[in-house]
N, C-alpha and C positions, 0 to 999 in steps of 0.2 A: 543706442543701435551702435554696435561695433563698426569700426572700418570695414572689417571682412564681409560684415552683412549689408553694408550700404548700399543703396542701390544705384545703379547706372543712370536710369531715368529719373530725373527729379523736377518739381514744378520749375525750377529755374532754368533747367534745359529746356524743357517742352516750350516756355515762354521765349527763350532765346531763339529757340529755332523757328518760331513762328514770324518774329520778327525780321530775323535775318531772310526767310524765305520770302516774305512780302517786300523788302527793299531789294532783293537781288532778282527777284522777278522784275521789277521794273528796270533795274539798273542793265540788266541782260537784253532788254529788247530796244535799246537806243539804236542799235546797228539796223533794225527794221526801219526806222525812219530816215535813213540816209536818203534813199531814193525819192521818197514822197515829198520831202523837205526840199530837196534840191531842185525837183523839177518844178514845185510850186513857185518859187523866187528865183530861178534860172543861177543858182550858185554852182560855183564850182564844188567839186567833190571835199575839196581841201577847207571848204567854210566850216561845214557842219562837223567835219572830222576833227577842226581845231577846237570847236565847241566841247565834243566829247573828249578830247586831250585835256582840255582844261579842267573839265569835269574830274577826270583821273588825278590830275596834279593836285588839285583842290581837297580833294579826298584824302591822298596822300600827306598833305600839309596839315590838313584837319586832323588826323588819327592821333598824332601823340598829344595834340592840344585836348581832343575829346576824352582820351586817355586818362590825362591829369586831370580834367575837369571831374571825371567820374571818382577818380581815385581823392579828389578834395572833397567834392559837394556830394557825391553818390552818383551810383550807376544809372537811377532812374531817372535824374534830373538831366544827366547828360543825355540818355536816350530820346526823351521829351523834346530838348532843345534840337536834337538831330532830326527828329521826325518833323518837327515845325519846319525848319529851313528846308529841308528835303521838298515837303507840301509847296512851301511857297515859290521855291525855284522852278517847280513844275508848272503852278498855274501862272506864273508872270511869264515864262516861256511860252505858255500857250498863246499870249498876246504878242510876243516877239516877231519884228518882221525884217530885222536886219542880222547879217552873220554877227556884228558886234554885241547887240543885245542878246543873242543866244549864246554868246562866248562869255559875257559879262554874268549871265544868269546861271551858267554852267558851275560859276563859283559857289553859289548858294546850294546847287543840287549836290556838288561834290564834298562841302561840308555836311550837308545832310546824310550824306551815304555815310561819312565818318563816324556821325554821332549813333547811327543804327547799325554799323557794320562790325566787321570783324574784330577790331581793335577794342572795343568798349564789351561786345556780347563775349566774345572767348575768354575775356579776362574773368568776367562774371562766372562764366561757367566752368572755368577753370579752378577758381576758388570755391565754388559749391561742391565740385567735385571730389569724392574721395581718391586718395592719392593713386590706388591700385587701378582705378577707371578713368583717370585724368586725360590720359591720351585718346582713348576711346570716345569720352565724352566731347572732346575737342573735334575728335572726327566727325561724330553724329551732326554737331552743330554746323561744322563747316559743309557737310553733307545738306543741310537743311538750305543753303544758299544755293545749291545746286537744283535741289528739288524747285526753288522758285524759278531757276533758269530753264527746267523743263517746259513750265506752263506759260512763262513770261512772254517770249518771243511768238508763240503761236497765238497767244491772247491778244498781242498787240497786231498782229496780222489778221485775226479775225475781226477787232473792233475797227480797223482800218477799212474794212469792206463795208462799214455801215456808218461810221463817223468820219469827220475830217479828223485829222492828226492832233489838232489843237483839242479837241473834245476828248482825244483818247488820253491827253497828258492830263488833263483835268480829273478823270475818271481814276488814273495812276495816283494823283495827288490824294483822292479820298481813300484809297487803299492803303496808302502808307499812315495815315491818321489813323484808321480803323485798327491797324496793329496795335496801336497803343494800349485797347482794352485788355491785352494780356499783362499789362505793366505790373499791377499788383502782386504777380507770382514771381516777380523779380526781387527775391531776398537773399542776397549771397553773404554767407560769412565772411571775415577776413581770416582766411588760412595761411597763417605765416608763422615764422618764429619770434621769440620776444626780440631777438637781434635784429631781425627785418623791420620789425615795427617799430623800433626805437631810431634806424637809420631814416636820414631826409631823402626825399626825390632827389636832390642836387648829387648828393653822395654816391646815391646807386647810379644815377645816369653819368656821372663822371667817372666811374670805375669801368663801367660797361664800353664808354666811349675810348678807355685806355686799354681796352682788352682786344688784341689782334683777331680772336675769334668773333666777335660781335661785329669787328669790320667785315670780316669774311661771310658771315651770314647776311650782312647787308647787301654785299655786291651781289651775293650770290642770288638774293631774292629779285633782282632787278629783271632778269630774264624771264621771270615768273610774270611779272607785270607786262611786260613787252609783248610775249606771246598771246596772253590772255585777253588783254585789252585790244591789240590789233585784230585778233579772230571775233571778238565780240562785236566789235564796230564795222569791220569790213567784210568777213566773210559771207553774211548774208548777199551783200552786191557782189562779191567776188564769184560765188556760185551762180548766182543770176545771170551774170554776163559771160562767163567763161565754160560752165558747166555742159555737157552735151545733151542733146535732147531726150526728154523723157518719153518711155514708150507709152502711147496713150492705152495699149491694152496689157501694161505690165502688171506689178504687183503695187507699186507707187500709186499710179493711178487710181487702182482700187481702193485705196484708202485716202483718197481724196488730194493727193500731190500731184497736181498735174501741169504744174509750172515750174521753172528754176526759182522763181521768187519764193514759190511754197517751200520749195525744197531747201533753200537757204535758211528760212525760219525753222524749219524741222531739224537742220543739222545742229544749230544751237541746243535744240531741245535735246537731241540725241547725246550731245555732249554733257549736258545736264544731268540726264539720265544714268549715263554710264559713270558721271563722277559721283553719284550717290553711292554707288558701289565701291569705287577706288578710293573714295574720300574716308569712307568708314573702314575699309581695308588698311588703310595707310595709318590711321588711328589706332587700330588693333595692332598693327605691326610695330608701332612705336613704343608698346608697352614692353616688347621683347627683344627688338634689336636695335643696334646703334641708329639713331636718327640722322647722323650726318650721311652714313652710307646709305641709308634709305633715299635722302634726298639726291645724292649723286646719281644713285641708279634711275630715279624718276626723271632728272634732267637728261641723262642721257636717252631714255627712252622717247621723251619728247623729242630730242634733235633727231634722231632717226625716223621718227614718224613722218615730221614735218619735211625732211629732206627727200624721204621716198615719195612722200605725196605729190610735190611739186614735179617731181621728175617723170611722173607717170601722167598719161591722158587724163584730164578732169571730166570723170564719168559720174552719173548718180550714185553707181555703186562706190566708185573710190571714194566719193564725198562721204558717204553713211559710214563705211569702213573707217575711214580716217577720224571721222567725229567721235566715233566709238573709243577708237584707241585714244585719242587724244584726250577725250572725256575721262577715261579712267586714270588719267595722270593729270587731269585740269586743276584741282585744287587740292591734291592730295599733298601737296607741298605745304599747305596752310596748317594743319593740325602738327603736323612734323616740325616747321620753324616754330611756331608759338609754343609748342612743348619743349623744345630746344631752347628757348629763350627764358621759360620759365626754370626749366631744370638748371640751367647754368647760373642765372641772376636771382631765381626766388619769385613768389608769387605777389610780393606787397606791391611791386611796381610794374607788375607784368604788362599790364595795358599802356603804359606810356613806353615801356622799351620796345615792346612789340609795334607800337605805334611807329615809333622812329624806324625799325628794319621795314615797316610796310612803306614808309616813304619812299625809300629804294623801289620796292614794287611799283609805287605808282609813279615815280619818274620814268621809269621802263613803260609804264602805262601810257604816259603822255607821249613818250616817242613813238611807241608803236602806233597809236591811233595817229597821230600828225604825221609821221613819215609815210603812214598808208595812204593818207589823203595827198599830201606834196609829191610823193613819187608816183601816185596815179596820176595826176595832172601832168606830171613833166615826163613820163614814159608812156602813160597809155596803158599801164598795167601794174601788177603788184608783186610780180615775180622778185624785184631786188629786194623789197622789204622783208619778203619772205626768207630769202637766204641771210640776211643779216640777223632774223631770228634765230635761225639754225646756229650762227656763229657765237650769238650771246648764251644760247642753251648750251653749247658744248662749254664755254667758260665757267657758268655756273656749276656744272656737273664737277669740274676741275677744283675749284676754289672752296667747295665743301670738305675735302678730304683731309687739309690740314686742321681743321675746328676742333678745339680741344674741349672735348666733351664730358667735362666734370663740373659740378656745383662750384660757385664763387662763395667762400666763405663772407658772411657778413662781417663788417668791421665793428669790433666791440666798441660800447659807448663807455667813455671815461667816467668814473663815478665822481 
């Protein structure tokens, strides 16, 4: 089969999409548990927020580690290890009764997400895709995570109506393990030049760390994590508490959304639904236009959308409009950022290098979730942390502009 006739959709892409979809459905639902857990134990909002924040940080720390494990021992072994840690963390969290226990177990969950998330899956999808389809394949795989976000929070909301939150955690653990059934389809070739294959991981990582463009990409991904993690963890509670009343005779009530709590869960689903389109579009655009300028445009759009939203009255209509706009820009940064890393530094150690960049994303995620809880308890609201997100979004738009978007040649190996 020639490269020109190579299909976009491959077994590796299908399997990667399914694993990402399940993992992200569970991850995106944690914000729905904010109020039930806080009410049961009488915790401050910051307590469970800290657990989600630690989960995000552990995810970031684990991402380059699992990328290196996949490149050293195989993609499938890394994914199995991640799924086992993910499920174990969820099951043990179902029996945790103190903030400290939840926060400690969040480390297991975070490492589990790292093993089944973007760092490992996007690397294997990128290697399996034909060069002319690579950006699009990365966009489709990223969009699969958004598809999980569409049904994850509403599923959690529905399950909570019938089961205690502890049982829902165990159900989700079973779903994560079930996703491993598609693992035999993960068979990715090593697509790299001979020079790339002969280079050591240490050589490539050192070269990347010395490159100013890698540092700029690292800094720029920070705000993505901050904004996404804050909204995922706190937006359902934000909507529940601050949104205006829902018209009992209106369209939302007609489709079963009668409370602001249900609207908060639906808003996360709308973000995920819009992001399916936005992420695939970003992957397609990355095949034709400069990725750094596309990233700068996405961060600018996010900054404007967040600023306009919090300056206007919070109504059901504004919540849904904001969710759709932010959703279109939500994970659109991922195929472009991962594709930029692969384009500049090659495919051989893409998983590890993207993992390091993703660490910045998760440091931002940690601060977004943690500050959301701390500032809520200190000020009684979320407005200050929203404005911080606007500021870091503007910073990310700026720092991508000087990135040198050109392949880094591999270092020749001495004879």
